PDB file of N, CA, C and O in Angstrom:
ATOM      1  N   UNK A   1      92.886  94.319  60.483  1.00  0.00           N
ATOM      2  CA  UNK A   1      93.071  94.730  61.268  1.00  0.00           C
ATOM      3  C   UNK A   1      92.835  93.790  63.122  1.00  0.00           C
ATOM      4  O   UNK A   1      92.864  94.204  64.281  1.00  0.00           O
ATOM      5  N   UNK A   2      92.624  92.455  62.496  1.00  0.00           N
ATOM      6  CA  UNK A   2      92.544  91.622  63.527  1.00  0.00           C
ATOM      7  C   UNK A   2      93.360  91.615  63.778  1.00  0.00           C
ATOM      8  O   UNK A   2      93.581  91.797  64.976  1.00  0.00           O
ATOM      9  N   UNK A   3      94.801  91.334  62.586  1.00  0.00           N
ATOM     10  CA  UNK A   3      96.404  90.216  63.377  1.00  0.00           C
ATOM     11  C   UNK A   3      96.741  91.632  64.444  1.00  0.00           C
ATOM     12  O   UNK A   3      97.247  91.482  65.557  1.00  0.00           O
ATOM     13  N   UNK A   4      96.310  93.169  63.801  1.00  0.00           N
ATOM     14  CA  UNK A   4      97.286  94.085  64.885  1.00  0.00           C
ATOM     15  C   UNK A   4      96.898  94.168  65.965  1.00  0.00           C
ATOM     16  O   UNK A   4      97.614  94.642  66.848  1.00  0.00           O
ATOM     17  N   UNK A   5      95.378  93.633  66.252  1.00  0.00           N
ATOM     18  CA  UNK A   5      94.976  93.640  67.587  1.00  0.00           C
ATOM     19  C   UNK A   5      95.958  92.898  68.618  1.00  0.00           C
ATOM     20  O   UNK A   5      96.449  93.324  69.663  1.00  0.00           O
ATOM     21  N   UNK A   6      96.072  91.778  68.053  1.00  0.00           N
ATOM     22  CA  UNK A   6      96.507  90.408  68.843  1.00  0.00           C
ATOM     23  C   UNK A   6      97.505  90.277  69.536  1.00  0.00           C
ATOM     24  O   UNK A   6      97.793  89.784  70.626  1.00  0.00           O
ATOM     25  N   UNK A   7      98.183  91.003  68.415  1.00  0.00           N
ATOM     26  CA  UNK A   7      99.807  91.355  68.853  1.00  0.00           C
ATOM     27  C   UNK A   7     100.102  92.403  69.460  1.00  0.00           C
ATOM     28  O   UNK A   7     101.230  92.522  69.938  1.00  0.00           O
ATOM     29  N   UNK A   8      98.822  93.755  69.623  1.00  0.00           N
ATOM     30  CA  UNK A   8      99.231  95.005  70.492  1.00  0.00           C
ATOM     31  C   UNK A   8      98.357  94.451  72.317  1.00  0.00           C
ATOM     32  O   UNK A   8      98.491  95.236  73.256  1.00  0.00           O
ATOM     33  N   UNK A   9      97.407  92.859  72.578  1.00  0.00           N
ATOM     34  CA  UNK A   9      97.512  92.886  73.324  1.00  0.00           C
ATOM     35  C   UNK A   9      98.391  92.236  74.416  1.00  0.00           C
ATOM     36  O   UNK A   9      98.319  92.768  75.523  1.00  0.00           O
ATOM     37  N   UNK A  10      99.112  91.297  74.296  1.00  0.00           N
ATOM     38  CA  UNK A  10     100.274  90.948  74.720  1.00  0.00           C
ATOM     39  C   UNK A  10     101.549  91.681  75.180  1.00  0.00           C
ATOM     40  O   UNK A  10     102.310  91.468  76.124  1.00  0.00           O
ATOM     41  N   UNK A  11     101.530  92.889  73.921  1.00  0.00           N
ATOM     42  CA  UNK A  11     102.673  94.082  74.471  1.00  0.00           C
ATOM     43  C   UNK A  11     102.269  94.818  74.985  1.00  0.00           C
ATOM     44  O   UNK A  11     103.053  95.628  75.480  1.00  0.00           O
ATOM     45  N   UNK A  12     100.589  95.038  75.229  1.00  0.00           N
ATOM     46  CA  UNK A  12     100.928  95.967  76.908  1.00  0.00           C
ATOM     47  C   UNK A  12     100.488  95.338  77.693  1.00  0.00           C
ATOM     48  O   UNK A  12     100.473  95.957  78.757  1.00  0.00           O
ATOM     49  N   UNK A  13     100.001  94.163  77.788  1.00  0.00           N
ATOM     50  CA  UNK A  13      99.875  93.107  78.944  1.00  0.00           C
ATOM     51  C   UNK A  13     101.483  93.303  80.086  1.00  0.00           C
ATOM     52  O   UNK A  13     101.825  93.635  81.221  1.00  0.00           O
ATOM     53  N   UNK A  14     101.958  92.874  78.923  1.00  0.00           N
ATOM     54  CA  UNK A  14     103.666  93.145  80.262  1.00  0.00           C
ATOM     55  C   UNK A  14     104.364  94.533  80.270  1.00  0.00           C
ATOM     56  O   UNK A  14     105.345  94.765  80.976  1.00  0.00           O
ATOM     57  N   UNK A  15     103.860  95.331  79.535  1.00  0.00           N
ATOM     58  CA  UNK A  15     104.725  97.209  80.315  1.00  0.00           C
ATOM     59  C   UNK A  15     103.348  97.386  80.682  1.00  0.00           C
ATOM     60  O   UNK A  15     103.292  98.496  80.154  1.00  0.00           O
ATOM     61  N   UNK A  16     102.053  97.212  81.195  1.00  0.00           N
ATOM     62  CA  UNK A  16     101.643  97.661  82.187  1.00  0.00           C
ATOM     63  C   UNK A  16     101.294  96.452  83.486  1.00  0.00           C
ATOM     64  O   UNK A  16     100.394  96.839  84.232  1.00  0.00           O
ATOM     65  N   UNK A  17     101.868  95.101  83.831  1.00  0.00           N
ATOM     66  CA  UNK A  17     102.410  94.157  84.580  1.00  0.00           C
ATOM     67  C   UNK A  17     104.111  95.280  85.264  1.00  0.00           C
ATOM     68  O   UNK A  17     104.099  95.562  86.463  1.00  0.00           O
ATOM     69  N   UNK A  18     104.926  95.602  84.694  1.00  0.00           N
ATOM     70  CA  UNK A  18     106.360  96.133  84.650  1.00  0.00           C
ATOM     71  C   UNK A  18     106.160  97.803  85.819  1.00  0.00           C
ATOM     72  O   UNK A  18     107.001  98.323  86.551  1.00  0.00           O
ATOM     73  N   UNK A  19     105.014  98.130  85.597  1.00  0.00           N
ATOM     74  CA  UNK A  19     104.700  99.813  85.364  1.00  0.00           C
ATOM     75  C   UNK A  19     103.967  99.542  87.190  1.00  0.00           C
ATOM     76  O   UNK A  19     103.947 100.452  88.019  1.00  0.00           O
ATOM     77  N   UNK A  20     103.327  97.821  87.523  1.00  0.00           N
ATOM     78  CA  UNK A  20     102.646  98.564  88.744  1.00  0.00           C
ATOM     79  C   UNK A  20     103.513  98.174  89.852  1.00  0.00           C
ATOM     80  O   UNK A  20     103.544  98.913  90.836  1.00  0.00           O
ATOM     81  N   UNK A  21     104.489  96.714  89.817  1.00  0.00           N
ATOM     82  CA  UNK A  21     105.364  97.154  90.900  1.00  0.00           C
ATOM     83  C   UNK A  21     106.312  98.122  91.284  1.00  0.00           C
ATOM     84  O   UNK A  21     106.753  98.227  92.429  1.00  0.00           O
ATOM     85  N   UNK A  22     106.713  99.028  90.058  1.00  0.00           N
ATOM     86  CA  UNK A  22     107.640  99.908  89.718  1.00  0.00           C
ATOM     87  C   UNK A  22     106.834 101.272  90.678  1.00  0.00           C
ATOM     88  O   UNK A  22     107.440 102.135  91.314  1.00  0.00           O
ATOM     89  N   UNK A  23     105.186 101.120  90.530  1.00  0.00           N
ATOM     90  CA  UNK A  23     104.984 102.026  91.043  1.00  0.00           C
ATOM     91  C   UNK A  23     104.540 102.048  92.869  1.00  0.00           C
ATOM     92  O   UNK A  23     104.548 102.935  93.722  1.00  0.00           O
ATOM     93  N   UNK A  24     104.146 100.442  92.874  1.00  0.00           N
ATOM     94  CA  UNK A  24     103.802 100.601  94.593  1.00  0.00           C
ATOM     95  C   UNK A  24     105.294 100.839  95.160  1.00  0.00           C
ATOM     96  O   UNK A  24     105.421 101.559  96.151  1.00  0.00           O
ATOM     97  N   UNK A  25     107.098  99.902  94.197  1.00  0.00           N
ATOM     98  CA  UNK A  25     107.530 100.366  95.349  1.00  0.00           C
ATOM     99  C   UNK A  25     107.917 102.336  95.341  1.00  0.00           C
ATOM    100  O   UNK A  25     107.742 102.941  96.398  1.00  0.00           O
ATOM    101  N   UNK A  26     108.307 102.941  94.359  1.00  0.00           N
ATOM    102  CA  UNK A  26     107.781 104.527  94.296  1.00  0.00           C
ATOM    103  C   UNK A  26     106.599 104.843  95.942  1.00  0.00           C
ATOM    104  O   UNK A  26     106.902 105.561  96.895  1.00  0.00           O
ATOM    105  N   UNK A  27     105.396 104.101  95.784  1.00  0.00           N
ATOM    106  CA  UNK A  27     104.932 104.313  97.041  1.00  0.00           C
ATOM    107  C   UNK A  27     105.754 104.155  98.460  1.00  0.00           C
ATOM    108  O   UNK A  27     105.977 105.004  99.323  1.00  0.00           O
ATOM    109  N   UNK A  28     106.012 103.192  98.413  1.00  0.00           N
ATOM    110  CA  UNK A  28     106.741 102.442  99.482  1.00  0.00           C
ATOM    111  C   UNK A  28     107.610 103.508 100.131  1.00  0.00           C
ATOM    112  O   UNK A  28     107.664 103.697 101.346  1.00  0.00           O
ATOM    113  N   UNK A  29     108.447 104.349  98.989  1.00  0.00           N
ATOM    114  CA  UNK A  29     109.464 104.718  99.653  1.00  0.00           C
ATOM    115  C   UNK A  29     108.502 106.369 100.190  1.00  0.00           C
ATOM    116  O   UNK A  29     108.937 107.025 101.137  1.00  0.00           O
ATOM    117  N   UNK A  30     107.298 106.787  99.464  1.00  0.00           N
ATOM    118  CA  UNK A  30     107.121 108.073 100.036  1.00  0.00           C
ATOM    119  C   UNK A  30     106.747 107.938 101.181  1.00  0.00           C
ATOM    120  O   UNK A  30     106.899 108.884 101.954  1.00  0.00           O
ATOM    121  N   UNK A  31     105.945 106.314 101.782  1.00  0.00           N
ATOM    122  CA  UNK A  31     105.631 106.264 103.103  1.00  0.00           C
ATOM    123  C   UNK A  31     106.400 106.804 104.038  1.00  0.00           C
ATOM    124  O   UNK A  31     106.238 107.630 104.937  1.00  0.00           O
ATOM    125  N   UNK A  32     107.885 105.706 103.347  1.00  0.00           N
ATOM    126  CA  UNK A  32     108.164 105.693 104.784  1.00  0.00           C
ATOM    127  C   UNK A  32     108.875 107.000 104.613  1.00  0.00           C
ATOM    128  O   UNK A  32     109.386 107.556 105.586  1.00  0.00           O
TER     129      UNK A  32
END
């Protein structure tokens, strides 16, 4: 079970960081 949590942590990290800039750009267009 520990082996599955280790690879899941690094995989979810890049996915969250990729969603952060995408939501920021969408909010900037809404403000315009």
